[in-house]
C-alpha positions in Angstrom: 35.0 -25.2 132.5 38.2 -23.5 131.4 37.1 -20.2 132.7 36.2 -21.9 136.1 39.4 -23.7 136.2 41.2 -20.3 135.4 39.5 -18.5 138.2 40.0 -21.2 140.8 43.8 -21.4 140.0 44.6 -17.8 141.4 42.5 -18.5 144.6 44.4 -21.9 145.3 47.7 -20.2 144.6 46.8 -17.2 147.0 45.5 -19.8 149.6 48.6 -21.9 149.4 50.7 -18.8 149.8 48.8 -17.8 152.9 48.9 -21.4 154.5 52.7 -21.5 153.8 53.3 -18.0 155.3 51.3 -19.0 158.4 53.3 -22.2 158.7 56.6 -20.3 158.4 55.7 -17.6 161.0 54.4 -20.4 163.4 57.8 -22.1 163.1 59.7 -18.9 163.5 57.8 -17.9 166.8 58.2 -21.3 168.2 61.9 -21.5 167.5 62.7 -17.9 168.7 60.6 -18.3 171.9 62.1 -21.6 172.6 65.8 -20.5 172.1 65.0 -17.3 174.1 63.9 -19.3 177.1 66.8 -21.8 176.6 69.3 -19.0 176.6 67.6 -17.6 179.8 68.0 -21.2 181.3 71.6 -21.4 180.4 72.5 -18.0 181.9 70.3 -18.4 185.0 71.1 -22.0 186.0 74.7 -22.6 184.7 75.8 -19.0 185.0 74.3 -18.9 188.6 75.9 -22.1 189.5 79.3 -20.9 188.3 78.9 -17.5 190.2 78.4 -19.5 193.4 81.2 -22.0 192.8 78.7 -24.9 192.5 80.2 -26.4 189.5 79.3 -29.8 190.3 75.5 -29.1 189.7 76.5 -28.8 186.0 77.1 -32.6 186.0 73.8 -33.4 187.8 71.8 -31.3 185.4 73.3 -32.7 182.1 72.0 -36.2 182.2 75.3 -38.2 181.8 77.5 -35.2 180.4 80.3 -34.6 182.7 81.3 -31.0 182.3 83.5 -30.5 185.4 86.4 -33.0 186.2 88.8 -32.3 189.0 92.2 -31.7 187.7 91.3 -31.2 183.9 91.8 -27.5 183.7 91.6 -27.5 179.9 88.6 -29.6 179.7 86.8 -27.7 182.3 87.6 -24.4 180.4 86.4 -25.8 177.1 83.2 -27.0 178.7 82.5 -23.7 180.4 83.3 -21.9 177.1 81.2 -24.1 175.2 78.1 -23.5 177.6 78.8 -19.6 177.6 79.1 -19.4 173.8 75.9 -21.6 173.5 74.1 -18.7 175.2 75.6 -16.0 173.0 75.0 -18.0 169.9 71.3 -18.6 170.9 70.6 -15.2 172.0 72.4 -13.3 169.2 71.2 -15.7 166.5 67.5 -15.2 167.2 68.0 -11.4 167.1 69.5 -11.8 163.7 66.3 -13.4 162.4 64.1 -10.5 163.4 63.5 -8.2 160.1 62.8 -5.1 162.1 66.2 -5.4 163.7 67.9 -5.5 160.3 65.9 -2.5 159.0 65.9 -0.3 162.1 69.3 -1.1 163.5 71.7 -2.0 160.7 74.8 -1.2 162.6 73.7 -3.4 165.6 72.7 -6.2 163.1 76.3 -6.0 161.6 78.0 -6.2 165.1 75.6 -8.7 166.3 76.4 -10.9 163.2 80.1 -10.8 163.9 79.5 -11.8 167.6 77.3 -14.5 166.3 79.8 -16.0 163.8 82.8 -15.6 166.2 80.8 -17.4 169.1 79.8 -20.1 166.6 83.3 -20.8 165.4 84.7 -20.9 168.8 81.8 -23.0 170.2 82.3 -25.4 167.3 86.0 -25.8 168.1 85.2 -26.3 171.8 82.7 -29.0 171.0 85.2 -30.9 168.9 87.7 -30.7 171.6 85.1 -32.2 174.2 84.2 -35.0 171.9 87.5 -36.2 170.5 90.1 -35.1 173.1 88.2 -35.3 176.6 85.5 -37.7 175.4 81.8 -37.5 176.0 79.0 -40.1 176.1 77.4 -41.3 172.8 78.5 -43.5 170.0 81.3 -42.8 167.5 78.6 -42.5 164.9 77.0 -39.7 166.8 80.3 -37.9 167.3 81.0 -38.1 163.6 77.6 -36.4 162.8 78.3 -33.7 165.3 81.8 -33.2 163.9 80.4 -32.8 160.4 77.9 -30.3 161.7 80.7 -28.3 163.5 82.8 -28.3 160.2 79.6 -27.1 158.2 79.2 -24.3 160.7 82.6 -23.0 159.9 82.3 -23.5 156.2 78.9 -21.7 155.9 79.9 -19.0 158.4 82.9 -18.3 156.3 80.7 -18.0 153.2 78.2 -15.8 154.9 81.0 -13.4 156.0 82.5 -13.6 152.5 79.1 -12.5 150.8 78.6 -9.8 153.5 82.0 -8.2 152.8 81.2 -8.4 149.0 77.9 -6.7 149.8 76.0 -9.5 148.2 73.2 -9.4 150.7 70.8 -11.9 149.2 73.7 -14.7 149.2 74.8 -13.6 152.7 71.3 -14.0 154.1 71.1 -17.6 152.5 74.4 -18.6 154.1 73.7 -17.0 157.5 70.5 -18.7 157.6 72.3 -22.1 157.1 74.6 -21.2 159.9 71.7 -20.4 162.2 70.0 -23.9 161.5 73.3 -25.7 161.9 74.3 -24.1 165.2 70.7 -24.6 166.5 71.0 -28.3 165.9 71.8 -29.2 169.5 68.8 -27.2 170.5 66.7 -29.0 167.9 68.1 -32.4 169.2 67.1 -31.5 172.8 63.5 -30.5 171.6 63.1 -33.7 169.5 64.4 -36.0 172.3 62.0 -34.5 174.8 59.1 -34.8 172.2 60.2 -38.6 171.8 60.2 -39.2 175.6 56.8 -37.3 175.9 55.5 -39.6 173.3 56.8 -42.7 174.7 56.3 -41.9 178.3 59.9 -42.3 178.9 63.1 -43.6 177.3 62.5 -45.8 174.3 65.1 -47.2 171.6 68.1 -46.2 173.5 70.1 -46.6 176.8 69.7 -43.5 178.9 72.9 -44.2 180.7 75.3 -44.4 177.6 73.0 -42.4 175.3 73.3 -45.0 172.6 70.6 -46.6 170.6 68.8 -46.5 167.3 66.3 -43.9 168.5 69.1 -41.5 169.6 71.0 -42.0 166.3 67.8 -41.2 164.2 66.9 -38.2 166.4 70.3 -37.0 166.1 70.4 -37.2 162.3 66.9 -35.6 162.1 67.9 -32.7 164.3 71.2 -32.1 162.3 69.9 -32.6 158.8 66.2 -32.1 158.6 66.1 -28.4 159.5 68.8 -27.7 157.0 66.7 -29.8 154.3 63.6 -27.8 155.1 65.6 -24.6 154.8 66.7 -25.6 151.4 63.1 -26.5 150.4 62.1 -22.9 151.8 64.4 -21.4 149.4 62.6 -23.1 146.6 59.0 -22.6 147.8 58.6 -19.1 146.3 57.5 -18.5 142.7 58.8 -21.7 141.4 56.7 -23.9 143.6 53.1 -24.6 142.7 50.2 -24.6 145.1 50.3 -28.3 145.8 54.1 -28.2 146.7 53.4 -25.1 149.1 50.4 -26.9 150.6 52.7 -30.0 151.3 55.5 -27.9 152.6 53.2 -25.9 154.9 51.7 -29.2 156.3 55.1 -30.7 156.9 56.4 -27.5 158.6 53.2 -27.3 160.8 53.8 -30.9 161.8 57.4 -30.2 162.8 56.4 -27.1 164.7 53.8 -29.1 166.6 56.5 -31.7 167.5 58.7 -28.8 168.5 56.1 -27.3 170.7 55.5 -30.5 172.6 59.3 -31.1 173.0 59.5 -27.4 174.5 56.8 -28.2 176.9 58.4 -31.3 178.0 61.9 -29.7 178.3 60.5 -26.9 180.2 58.4 -28.9 182.5 60.8 -31.6 183.2 64.3 -30.0 183.0 64.4 -26.2 182.9 61.7 -25.0 185.1 62.3 -27.2 188.1 65.9 -26.1 188.1 64.7 -22.3 187.9 62.6 -23.0 191.1 59.4 -23.0 189.1 56.8 -25.9 189.0 53.5 -24.8 187.5 53.3 -25.4 183.6 52.1 -21.8 183.2 55.1 -20.4 184.9 56.9 -21.0 181.6 54.6 -18.5 179.8 54.7 -16.2 182.7 58.5 -16.0 182.8 58.9 -15.8 179.1 56.2 -13.1 178.6 57.7 -11.2 181.6 61.2 -11.2 179.8 59.6 -10.1 176.6 57.7 -7.3 178.4 60.8 -6.1 180.2 62.8 -6.1 176.9 60.0 -4.5 174.8 59.5 -1.8 177.6 63.2 -1.1 177.7 63.3 -0.5 174.0 60.2 1.7 174.2 61.8 3.8 177.0 65.1 4.2 175.2 64.0 5.2 171.6 62.4 8.5 170.3 58.9 8.7 171.5 56.2 8.3 168.9 58.5 7.0 166.3 57.7 3.6 164.3 60.0 1.6 166.6 58.6 3.1 169.8 55.1 2.2 168.6 56.1 -1.4 167.7 57.9 -1.9 171.0 55.1 -0.3 172.9 52.5 -2.6 171.2 54.8 -5.7 172.0 55.0 -4.4 175.6 51.3 -3.9 176.1 50.4 -7.5 174.8 53.1 -9.3 176.7 52.2 -7.3 179.8 48.6 -8.4 179.5 49.7 -11.9 179.4 52.4 -11.7 182.0 50.2 -9.7 184.4 47.1 -11.8 184.1 49.0 -14.9 184.4 50.9 -13.6 187.5 47.6 -12.6 189.1 46.0 -16.0 188.3 49.0 -18.0 189.4 49.0 -16.1 192.7 45.4 -16.7 193.2 45.9 -20.5 192.4 48.7 -20.5 195.1 46.3 -18.8 197.6 43.6 -21.4 196.9 46.1 -24.1 198.1 45.6 -23.0 201.6 42.7 -24.1 203.7 39.6 -22.1 203.7 40.2 -20.8 207.2 43.6 -19.5 206.4 42.7 -18.2 202.9 42.0 -14.6 204.1 45.5 -14.4 205.6 47.5 -16.3 202.9 46.1 -14.6 199.8 49.2 -13.7 197.8 49.9 -9.9 197.7 51.6 -10.2 194.2 48.2 -10.9 192.7 47.5 -7.2 193.4 50.6 -6.4 191.5 49.3 -8.2 188.4 45.9 -6.5 188.5 47.5 -3.1 189.1 49.8 -3.7 186.0 46.8 -4.6 184.0 45.1 -1.4 185.1 48.1 0.9 184.2 48.8 -0.9 180.9 45.1 -0.6 179.7 44.7 3.0 180.8 48.1 4.0 179.3 47.1 2.5 175.9 43.7 4.0 176.0 45.3 7.4 176.5 46.8 7.4 173.0 43.8 5.8 171.3 40.8 7.6 169.9 37.9 8.2 172.2 34.9 6.0 171.4 32.1 4.4 173.3 33.8 1.1 174.1 37.0 2.9 175.1 35.3 5.0 177.4 33.5 2.3 178.9 36.6 0.2 179.3 38.3 3.3 181.0 35.3 3.4 183.5 35.6 -0.2 184.3 39.4 0.0 184.7 38.9 3.1 187.1 36.3 1.2 189.3 38.7 -1.8 189.4 41.6 0.4 190.4 39.5 1.9 193.2 38.9 -1.5 194.7 42.5 -2.2 194.5 43.2 1.1 196.5 41.0 -0.1 199.2 42.4 -3.6 199.4 46.0 -2.3 199.2 45.5 0.1 202.3 43.6 -2.5 204.2 46.3 -5.2 203.8 48.9 -2.6 204.7 47.2 -1.8 208.0 46.7 -5.6 208.6 50.5 -6.0 208.2 51.2 -3.1 210.6 48.9 -4.7 213.2 50.2 -8.3 212.9 52.6 -9.7 215.2 55.2 -10.5 212.4 54.9 -7.2 210.7 53.8 -9.0 207.6 50.7 -9.8 205.5 51.0 -12.8 203.2 54.7 -12.5 203.4 54.9 -8.8 202.7 55.7 -5.8 205.0 53.4 -2.8 205.1 55.5 -0.5 202.8 54.7 -2.2 199.4 50.9 -2.2 200.2 51.0 1.5 201.0 53.3 2.4 198.2 51.2 0.5 195.4 48.0 1.8 197.0 49.1 5.4 196.8 50.1 4.9 193.3 46.8 3.3 192.3 45.0 6.2 194.0 47.0 8.7 191.8 45.9 6.9 188.9 42.3 6.9 189.9 42.6 10.7 190.8 43.9 11.2 187.1 41.0 9.2 185.7 38.4 11.2 187.7 40.0 14.4 186.4 39.9 13.2 182.8 36.2 12.2 183.2 35.4 15.7 184.5 37.5 17.9 182.2 37.6 15.8 179.2 40.4 13.8 177.4 43.9 15.5 177.7 45.7 16.5 174.3 49.2 17.3 173.4 52.0 17.2 175.9 49.5 16.5 178.8 48.2 13.3 177.0 51.8 12.1 176.2 52.7 12.7 179.9 49.7 10.6 181.1 50.5 7.7 178.7 54.2 7.8 179.8 53.9 7.7 183.5 51.2 4.9 183.4 53.3 2.8 181.0 56.3 3.6 183.2 54.6 2.4 186.2 53.7 -0.8 184.6 57.3 -1.2 183.6 58.4 -0.6 187.2 56.0 -3.2 188.4 57.3 -5.7 185.9 60.9 -5.1 186.7 60.5 -4.9 190.3 58.4 -8.2 190.4 60.9 -10.1 188.4 64.1 -8.8 190.1 62.9 -8.2 193.6 59.6 -9.7 194.4 60.1 -12.9 192.6 64.0 -13.3 192.8 63.5 -16.8 194.0 63.3 -18.0 190.3 66.9 -16.8 189.9 69.9 -18.9 191.2 71.6 -17.8 194.3 74.7 -16.4 192.6 72.4 -13.8 190.8 70.5 -12.8 193.8 72.8 -10.1 194.9 70.7 -6.9 196.0 72.9 -4.3 194.2 72.5 -6.2 191.0 68.8 -6.9 191.6 68.2 -3.3 192.2 69.8 -2.0 189.1 67.2 -2.6 186.6 64.5 -1.2 188.7 66.5 2.0 189.4 67.3 2.2 185.7 63.6 2.1 184.8 62.7 4.8 187.5 65.4 7.0 186.0 64.3 6.6 182.6 60.7 7.3 183.3 61.7 10.4 185.3 63.9 11.7 182.6 61.3 11.4 179.9 58.7 12.8 182.0 60.7 16.0 182.9 61.8 16.3 179.3 58.3 16.1 178.0 57.1 18.7 180.6 59.9 21.1 180.1 60.6 20.7 176.3 57.1 20.2 175.2 56.4 18.7 171.8 60.0 19.1 170.6 61.0 16.4 172.8 58.4 13.9 171.4 60.0 13.5 167.9 57.3 12.1 165.8 54.7 11.7 168.4 51.2 11.6 167.2 47.9 10.2 168.1 47.7 6.7 166.5 44.7 6.1 164.3 
């Protein structure tokens, strides 16, 4: 009996550690993903409205919060500064949590940390001014809780800075995590509020006009104190906690993550996506994975090829592109199916071809640097056959656009069809050459991988900034600005392609075939 108990104890301990690790990772991914999309919403909606001078839309979007008041220059400045720094804090704070950023880019981590703390301090001061000088909706008790949170942000931020300057890294990280949780309290409150509205199918326990009531008070206290309480528990959930305590903490964290996910879905569907000119629930995933794909692809293009960071960024680019392109093609098909059967052949969305073409180049670009096996060769053959079909469809629709009275096919002129059809044809020609002569090695293999991933990156950026610019506010839809990311991607791909061809393996750094 003792031997059995002794043998079971390590297994329970390992299982509790694994459960707790999964719960922490799920919470981390949910928070970072939600805050990244929230940061994009702030920049796109509020920043775009400001760029076009439509300041009044801030008041309509904030559900009773009046941000812009005629004649109140100081208050308007504080409101604009508060929103601007909310974006900075949300974006930079999430980056500070990523271990790879701390390990691979310590200088960036330090400067980003300074930006994060400075923005948090000023945003807290602006928030206090708006609450106590200008006045906002909500009860005095709510303002007291929010003010205490602002004071704690400054205190914990000062402690984090003090320990960083003293090179006491462990203590610095503990205090920095406290700052992150505290400055994220407003975001936590929004998510919990939307989860509450979803669960009750509308406002319950509070007046939506005055934002006062027991439900709002409880949600605010929970949003401000519960994450901080969980963080402190997390600090004691290591070696000192037993399996039962870790299981309990993992279950609680999983429940909170589920509530957050429900709140994020509600906020995205009811508030954020409609203001970003998107309506389908899957648009949230499509937009977010597209942003991640463009970000990961930019990192992969910028760093030394074949190095650890390039591999990690490339892997993230592949997976996010697969999700983004697949959803993009699927959503385009769904939009097409809304047309009548008679008009279906003429209204089928051309951007669905961009999604399928992206999938083709991502898959074949990845397989280029993977070992050749039976399944990979079969997948390559399947991808080539699909691309050949795309070539035919692209050129067919291009000629249909030329022959139409409007000069358009599904809203697109002939040029994009012929352009992407030609690119797909070049890809198929390369596939056939590899099938005839065998897999390429050395510089040729890297060049094939580079141009295929580069084309996928080009499709992603052009689709976001040119083909789907309607999801952006009018103030950001300026053609020179929209063309800049696309041109930058093309220039980067061309630079690396020339460098690889003319400088050979010396230009690839640590490039090797992955196992």
